[in-house]
C-alpha positions in Angstrom: 0.0 0.0 0.0 1.3 3.5 -0.9 1.3 5.9 2.0 2.1 9.6 1.8 3.0 11.4 5.0 2.8 15.2 5.2 4.0 17.1 8.3 2.4 20.5 8.4 4.7 23.4 9.6 7.5 21.1 10.8 9.8 18.3 9.5 9.1 14.8 10.8 12.2 12.7 11.5 12.7 9.3 9.8 12.1 7.4 13.0 8.6 8.8 13.2 7.9 8.2 9.5 9.1 4.5 9.8 6.8 4.1 12.9 3.8 5.4 11.0 4.5 3.3 8.0 4.8 0.2 10.1 1.5 0.9 12.0 -0.5 1.7 8.8 0.9 -1.4 7.0 -0.6 -3.5 9.8 -4.1 -2.5 8.6 -3.5 -4.6 5.5 -3.7 -7.7 7.6 -7.4 -6.8 8.3 -8.3 -5.7 4.7 -5.9 -6.3 1.8 -7.9 -4.1 -0.7 -6.6 -0.8 0.7 -5.6 1.3 -2.3 -3.6 4.1 -0.6 -3.3 6.2 2.5 -2.6 9.8 3.3 -1.2 10.8 6.7 -1.2 14.3 8.0 0.8 15.3 11.1 0.0 18.7 12.7 1.0 20.7 15.7 -1.9 22.6 17.3 -1.1 25.9 18.9 -2.7 25.3 22.3 -1.4 25.5 25.9 -2.3 21.9 26.5 0.5 19.3 26.2 -1.7 17.1 24.0 -1.2 19.2 20.9 0.0 16.6 18.3 -2.6 15.7 15.7 -2.5 12.7 13.4 -5.0 12.3 10.6 -5.2 9.3 8.3 -7.4 8.9 5.3 -7.5 5.4 3.6 -8.8 4.9 0.1 -10.8 1.7 -0.3 -12.5 0.4 -3.5 -15.6 2.6 -3.7 -15.1 4.2 -0.3 -12.8 6.1 1.9 -12.3 6.1 5.7 -10.9 8.8 7.9 -9.7 9.1 11.5 -8.2 12.0 13.5 -6.7 12.0 17.0 -4.9 14.5 19.2 -2.5 13.2 21.9 0.8 14.1 23.7 2.9 12.4 21.1 2.6 11.6 17.4 3.2 7.9 18.2 0.3 7.8 20.7 -2.0 9.6 18.3 -1.0 7.3 15.4 -1.8 4.2 17.6 -5.2 5.7 18.4 -6.0 6.5 14.8 -4.9 3.1 13.5 -7.2 1.4 16.1 -10.1 3.6 15.0 -9.4 2.8 11.3 -9.2 -0.9 12.2 -12.7 -0.8 13.7 -14.0 1.1 10.6 -12.4 -1.5 8.3 -14.1 -4.3 10.2 -17.5 -2.4 9.9 -16.8 -1.9 6.2 -16.1 -5.6 5.7 -19.2 -6.6 7.5 -21.4 -4.2 5.4 -19.8 -5.6 2.2 -20.4 -9.2 3.3 -24.1 -8.4 4.1 -24.6 -6.7 0.8 -22.9 -9.6 -1.1 -25.1 -12.1 0.7 -28.3 -10.1 0.0 -27.3 -9.9 -3.7 -26.7 -13.6 -3.8 -30.1 -14.3 -2.3 -31.8 -11.9 -4.7 -30.3 -13.7 -7.7 -31.2 -17.1 -6.3 -34.9 -16.3 -5.5 -37.3 -16.7 -8.4 -39.1 -13.6 -9.5 -42.8 -13.5 -8.5 -45.3 -12.8 -11.3 -48.3 -10.7 -10.7 -51.0 -12.4 -12.8 
């Protein structure tokens, strides 16, 4: 899966980029049809310590999912976002399975005639 990482108003070090790549790559174990991903790292100008924002958008066939978290570190925010995306992927897979099952039943059922 191709992932692009953009750090807004700062430069992310290679260690952080490798960490993000490793975490997002794990999502492919849950759903192998992920087309690509976009990661945005931002620093929020607030007095609170938890000012690091990680946003991830994943493109799936016919859909896209998005998650955003703010934490004290980018690693912590990335973990939270990846977990949120994992749950969204599971929900997406369930919906696709239900739709496929319904389509299969619709094809197998004979059409009723109104005579």
